MILUMDREN-990572 format. One record per residue (C-alpha): z, x, y; residue in three letters. Coordinates in steps of 0.05 Angstrom, whole numbers, padded with zeros to 5 digits, always signed. Each point is the difference from the previous one (the first is absolute). Last residue first. Layout:
ZXYAla
...
// end
This chain:
+02574+01713-00291Pro
+00033-00020+00066Lys
-00014+00023+00071Ile
+00048-00027+00053Gly
-00038+00033+00056Ala
+00062+00032+00031Ala
+00028+00021-00067Arg
-00066+00030-00023Val
-00008+00037+00066Thr
+00069+00031-00005Lys
-00012+00021-00072Ala
-00063+00034+00023Asn
+00039+00049+00043Asp
+00050+00018-00056Ala
-00054+00011-00052Ile
-00042+00040+00050Glu
+00059+00046+00013Arg
+00008+00015-00074Ala
-00075+00012-00008Val
+00001+00051+00057Phe
+00059+00037-00032Ala
-00038+00005-00066Asp
-00063+00022+00038Met
+00039+00057+00032Glu
+00023+00022-00069Ala
-00072-00003-00027Pro
-00028+00039+00060Lys
-00034-00037+00057Met
-00071-00007+00025Pro
-00024-00064+00034Phe
-00075+00011+00006Pro
-00041-00060+00024Glu
-00035-00052-00044Ile
-00053-00046+00030Gly
-00046+00004-00062Leu
-00049+00044+00039Lys
+00059+00045+00016Thr
+00016+00004-00074Leu
-00070+00025-00017Ser
+00000+00051+00057Glu
+00068+00028-00021Arg
-00026+00004-00071Met
-00062+00039+00022Ser
+00041+00045+00046Pro
+00050+00018-00055Glu
+00072-00009+00025Ala
+00013-00060-00046Leu
-00019+00042-00061Val
+00048+00057+00018Lys
+00056-00049+00013Thr
-00013-00033-00067Gly
+00003+00066-00038Ala
+00064+00019+00037His
+00032-00068-00013Tyr
-00020-00001-00074Phe
+00031+00069-00010Arg
+00062-00020+00037Glu
+00009-00062-00042Ile
-00012+00040-00063Ile
+00051+00053+00019Glu
+00049-00055+00019Arg
+00002-00025-00072Pro
-00013-00075-00004Thr
+00068-00035-00001Lys
-00017-00047+00057Ala
-00063-00029-00030Pro
-00060+00021+00042Met
-00026-00022+00069Phe
-00064+00004+00040Val
-00010-00026+00071Gly
-00036-00049+00045Leu
+00021-00023+00069Trp
-00012-00063+00041Phe
+00036+00001+00067Val
+00034-00057+00036Ser
+00007-00021+00073Glu
+00023-00069+00021Ala
+00067+00020+00031Asn
-00023-00026+00068Lys
-00065-00036+00016Leu
-00036+00003+00067Gly
-00070+00010-00028Ala
+00003+00073+00021Glu
+00065+00006-00039Ala
-00033-00030-00062Pro
-00057+00051+00005Thr
-00067-00021+00028Pro
-00070-00001-00034Val
-00053+00027+00047Asp
+00000+00071-00028Pro
-00008-00022-00072Leu
-00024+00063-00036Asp
+00047+00043+00041Thr
+00059-00044-00017Val
+00047-00018+00056Arg
+00072+00023+00001Lys
+00065-00032-00020Gly
-00024-00028-00066Thr
-00015-00070-00026Ser
-00069-00011+00029Ile
-00021-00062+00040Val
-00057-00050+00003Leu
-00054+00022-00050Ala
-00056-00050-00014Arg
-00032-00008-00069Val
-00071+00005-00027Arg
-00026+00038+00060Gly
-00026+00057-00043Glu
+00045+00050+00035Arg
+00060-00045-00011Ile
-00015-00008-00074Leu
-00010+00075-00009Pro
+00066+00015+00037Leu
+00044-00051-00035Ala
+00009+00032-00069Thr
+00023+00069+00023Thr
+00035-00031+00061Leu
+00049-00036-00045Pro
-00005-00075+00013Cys
+00050-00040+00040Phe
-00029-00068-00018Tyr
-00016-00060+00043Phe
-00020-00073-00001Asp
-00009-00017-00074Ile
-00057-00037-00035Arg
-00054+00027+00047Gly
-00043+00026-00058Gly
+00002+00071+00026Leu
+00075-00006+00010Ile
+00005-00029-00070Asp
-00037+00059-00030Ala
+00043+00049+00039Val
+00063-00031-00030Ala
-00030+00005-00070Glu
-00016+00073+00009Ala
+00070+00015+00026Gly
+00034-00014-00066Gly
+00036-00052-00042Arg
-00001-00047+00059Tyr
+00054-00027+00047Pro
-00015-00057+00048Val
+00053-00002+00054His
+00002-00061+00046Thr
+00019+00015+00072Thr
+00056-00013+00049Glu
-00009+00033+00068Ile
+00041+00047+00044Gly
-00052+00052+00016Val
+00046+00057-00020Ala
+00020-00037-00063Leu
-00074-00014-00015Arg
-00017+00073+00006Phe
+00058+00027-00041Lys
-00017-00051-00054Glu
-00073+00020-00001Ala
+00015+00074-00007Ser
+00052-00016-00054Ile
-00051-00039-00041His
-00053+00054+00005Thr
+00051+00051-00023Ala
+00012-00042-00062Ser
+00065-00039-00008Gly
-00032-00063-00026Val
-00071+00016-00020Gly
-00063+00031+00029Ala
+00009-00045+00061Ser
-00032-00060+00031Gly
+00015-00037+00065Phe
+00002-00074+00017Ser
+00006-00036+00067Ile
+00022-00073-00007Ser
+00072+00021-00015Gly
+00028-00023+00066Pro
-00046-00051+00034Lys
-00048+00034+00048Arg
+00006+00021+00073Ser
+00035+00065-00018Lys
-00057+00019-00047Ala
-00053-00012+00053Asp
+00034+00044+00052Ala
+00015+00054-00050Ile
-00071+00000-00028Phe
-00033+00004+00069Asp
+00048+00057+00019Gln
-00021+00036-00064Val
-00072-00002+00025Thr
-00064-00036-00017Lys
+00034-00059-00035Trp
-00047-00059-00014Pro
+00002+00005-00076Arg
-00066+00003-00038Ser
+00002+00077+00004Val
+00058-00004-00049Pro
+00061+00040+00023Val
+00022+00072-00008Ile
+00066+00031+00019Met
-00004+00074-00012Val
+00046+00041-00044Asn
+00005+00071+00024Ala
-00004+00061-00044Ser
+00043+00054-00030Val
-00011+00058-00047Gly
+00002+00025-00072Leu
+00074+00017-00001Met
+00015+00039-00063Leu
+00058+00004-00049Val
+00056-00049+00013Ser
+00047-00009-00058Ser
+00012-00067-00033Leu
+00060-00028-00039Asp
+00057+00012+00049Lys
-00032-00013+00068Thr
-00045-00056-00025Ile
+00052-00034-00045Asp
-00031-00035-00060Phe
-00001-00068-00035Pro
-00001-00034+00069Leu
+00054-00053+00004Lys
+00005-00003+00076Pro
-00076-00013+00006Tyr
-00014-00012+00073Ile
+00042+00055+00033Ala
-00015+00050-00056Pro
-00075-00015+00004Ser
-00013+00024+00071Ile
+00003+00075-00013Thr
-00052-00003-00055Leu
-00046-00043+00042Ala
-00012+00059+00046Ser
-00049+00025-00052Ser
+00002+00025-00072Gln
-00037+00047-00046Ala
+00045+00010-00060Leu
-00002+00058-00048Ile
+00012+00008-00074Asn
-00020+00067-00031Tyr
+00054+00041+00034Gly
+00048-00005-00058Asp
+00048-00051+00027Pro
-00016-00051-00056Asp
-00011-00068+00031Ala
+00054-00046+00028Lys
-00017+00011+00073Ala
-00074-00002-00019Val
+00004-00070-00030Ala
+00044-00024+00057Ala
-00052+00020+00050Ser
-00055-00038-00037Gly
+00041-00064+00000Ile
+00028+00010+00070Thr
-00067+00001+00037Gly
+00013-00064+00039Gly
+00015-00040-00063Ala
-00066+00017-00034Gly
-00052+00054-00008Pro
-00005+00051-00058Arg
-00063+00042+00015Asn
-00008+00060-00046Glu
-00028+00067+00022Val
-00013+00058-00047Ile
+00009+00068+00032Ile
-00039+00053-00039Ala
+00028+00071-00004Gln
-00018+00066+00033Gly
+00051-00010+00056Leu
-00051+00011+00056Glu
-00053-00040-00036Ala
+00048-00058-00010Ala
+00019+00005+00074Leu
-00072-00014+00021Arg
-00005-00066-00037Asp
+00073-00015+00014Phe
-00011+00001+00075Val
-00056-00052+00000Ala
+00038-00042-00051Arg
+00062+00002+00044Pro
-00040-00027+00060Val
-00038-00056-00036Val
+00060-00031-00035Asp
+00051-00011+00056Ala
-00059-00018+00044Ala
-00018-00056-00049Ser
-00060+00005-00045Gly
+00038-00006-00065Ala
+00063-00041+00003Gly
+00069+00029+00015Phe
+00053+00037-00039Pro
-00041+00064-00006Ile
+00023+00039-00061Thr
-00024+00071-00010Ala
-00002+00028-00071Lys
-00009+00076-00005Ile
-00044+00032-00053Leu
+00024+00059-00041His
+00032+00069+00009Ser
+00023-00010+00071Pro
+00051+00029-00002Trp
+00013+00056-00050Asp
+00054+00035+00039Asp
+00033-00065+00021Ala
+00002-00026-00071Gln
+00029+00067-00024Ala
+00053-00003+00053Ala
+00018-00071-00020Ala
+00005+00021-00074Thr
+00042+00061+00019Leu
+00047-00044+00040Leu
+00006-00050-00057Cys
+00014+00055-00050Gly
+00053+00030+00045Ala
+00034-00068+00006Val
-00002-00009-00076Leu
+00029+00070-00011Ala
+00054-00013+00050Trp
+00020-00064-00037Cys
+00000+00037-00067Val
+00044+00055+00028Ala
+00049-00052+00027Arg
+00004-00034-00068Arg
+00013+00066-00035Met
+00055+00018+00049Met
// end
């Protein structure tokens, strides 16, 4: 009887502590981990939202970039962090690709992380150096098929990144063998496109638009099922005659799985309010980000579906760490 009473007292104490944490949250600064390099789309968009969200929450949000291993290093750090609402992860589509590529991940996405807020979606756009002869995606396909397998190279923001999957879906649909050049982040891939050292890169629209407008790179095809307003002349995969080549680039916020639901809901509502502000909506639109609203539970289900779908692509492409 005494032992049972002690156990119940401990449980009650833990519940009271969690409730107190939720009531006080946020009482000090929040640490946001971005598992990609500074300047990438997965970095620029969350920072823009966090700047405004910090004011809404009344606490500073400090951002730390922890790139590497397709975003799994920074993600693992948050998955193992204290579930107190002060450790958040800003991730992208890459999160749902990693389980198929890294079977020994030190964390389980669906068990160790909780979805909190969807920031939005965007297209990846296939860009090529202006020094290359390809004016259209049909030009590229015809030339690539006439070449020796592996002679065409593409860059990515790392093995298992969203930019990697977009390129693999494209080349599988085209039916060509290519050479993959993974980088630690998107900025390095863009630099090598500008320098003509690689042939193509499926760049997030956020990063690609200024370069396309300035004529520094050429856009051949977008990754999504509908054309982008800012690139009205760039076709979709279906319009280019390609099947199963579509992919979407999304960005979202996560917390450790055992974070109190009250905190998750509070963050979600604050974030939803910020995302609905006209000035924020305008800023994100300029970055090529469209709204993709969903509640935390809906986002959890979406993430689970993405994990299953991306596993099929990884198997078909034979992607290895």
